[in-house]
C-alpha positions in Angstrom: 0.0 0.0 0.0 1.4 3.4 -1.0 1.4 6.2 1.5 2.4 9.8 0.9 3.2 12.2 3.8 3.8 15.9 3.2 5.6 18.3 5.5 7.1 21.7 5.4 4.1 24.0 5.1 3.5 27.0 7.2 3.0 30.8 7.4 5.5 33.0 5.5 5.5 36.6 4.4 5.3 37.7 0.8 8.7 37.2 -0.9 9.7 34.4 1.5 10.5 30.8 0.8 9.4 27.4 1.9 10.4 23.9 1.1 7.8 21.2 1.0 8.8 17.5 1.4 6.8 14.4 0.5 7.9 11.0 1.9 6.6 8.1 -0.1 6.4 4.5 1.2 5.2 1.3 -0.4 5.6 0.0 -4.0 7.1 2.9 -5.9 8.9 2.9 -9.2 11.3 5.6 -10.5 9.2 5.3 -13.7 6.1 6.8 -11.8 5.3 10.4 -12.1 5.3 12.5 -8.9 4.1 15.9 -8.5 2.6 18.7 -6.4 -0.9 20.1 -6.7 -2.6 22.8 -4.7 -6.1 23.8 -3.8 -7.1 27.2 -2.5 -10.4 27.9 -0.8 -13.3 27.8 -3.2 -11.1 26.7 -6.1 -10.4 23.5 -7.9 -7.2 21.6 -7.2 -4.6 22.6 -9.7 -1.3 21.2 -10.9 1.8 23.0 -9.6 4.7 20.8 -10.8 5.4 17.3 -12.0 8.5 15.3 -12.5 9.2 12.0 -14.2 12.0 10.3 -16.1 10.9 12.2 -19.3 9.7 15.5 -18.2 9.7 18.2 -15.5 7.0 20.8 -15.9 5.4 23.7 -14.0 2.3 25.7 -14.0 2.8 29.1 -15.6 2.0 30.8 -12.3 5.0 29.2 -10.5 7.5 28.7 -13.3 10.8 30.4 -12.3 9.9 30.6 -8.6 9.3 27.0 -7.7 11.6 24.0 -8.2 10.5 20.3 -8.0 13.1 17.7 -7.2 13.1 14.0 -6.5 15.4 11.6 -4.6 14.5 8.1 -5.9 16.8 6.4 -3.4 14.9 7.9 -0.5 11.5 7.9 -2.2 11.2 11.7 -1.6 10.0 14.5 -3.7 10.5 18.2 -2.8 9.1 21.5 -3.8 11.3 24.5 -3.2 9.1 27.6 -3.3 10.7 31.1 -3.6 9.4 34.6 -4.0 6.1 33.5 -2.5 3.0 35.5 -3.2 -0.4 35.7 -1.4 -2.0 33.9 -4.3 0.2 30.9 -3.5 -1.8 30.3 -0.4 -3.4 26.9 -0.6 -3.3 23.3 0.7 -0.5 21.6 -1.2 -0.8 17.9 -2.0 1.8 15.4 -3.1 0.7 13.1 -5.9 2.0 9.8 -7.2 0.7 8.7 -10.6 1.2 5.1 -11.5 -0.2 3.2 -14.5 -3.1 1.9 -12.5 -4.1 4.8 -10.1 -3.3 8.1 -8.4 -2.2 8.4 -4.8 -2.5 11.5 -2.7 -1.1 12.8 0.5 -3.2 14.4 3.2 -2.0 17.9 2.3 0.0 20.6 4.0 -1.1 24.2 4.4 0.9 27.1 2.9 -0.2 30.6 3.9 1.5 33.6 2.4 0.8 36.9 4.2 0.8 40.2 2.4 
């Protein structure tokens, strides 16, 4: 059974930085795609960044400010968030996409104050 546990969220001022971590356990392959999504109050969950063997990609709203990275040996994925803006405030979810289903973490709150 796959489990994803996020950490690293918190309250930060505009322009600040945070680093989110996601620890994955269970049957995980380096071929699987991992990513970060976020959901702000009253809005749909949206893609922030994904990484796989073939591609790393970002939402336009975070490109150049956020960096996703992955340590396959440790089954970890990270999201370095710089130059944070109030509109980045959301619950951030770690995602593992396998050929047969998606897995989600419980989410971690990121709040950016103006």
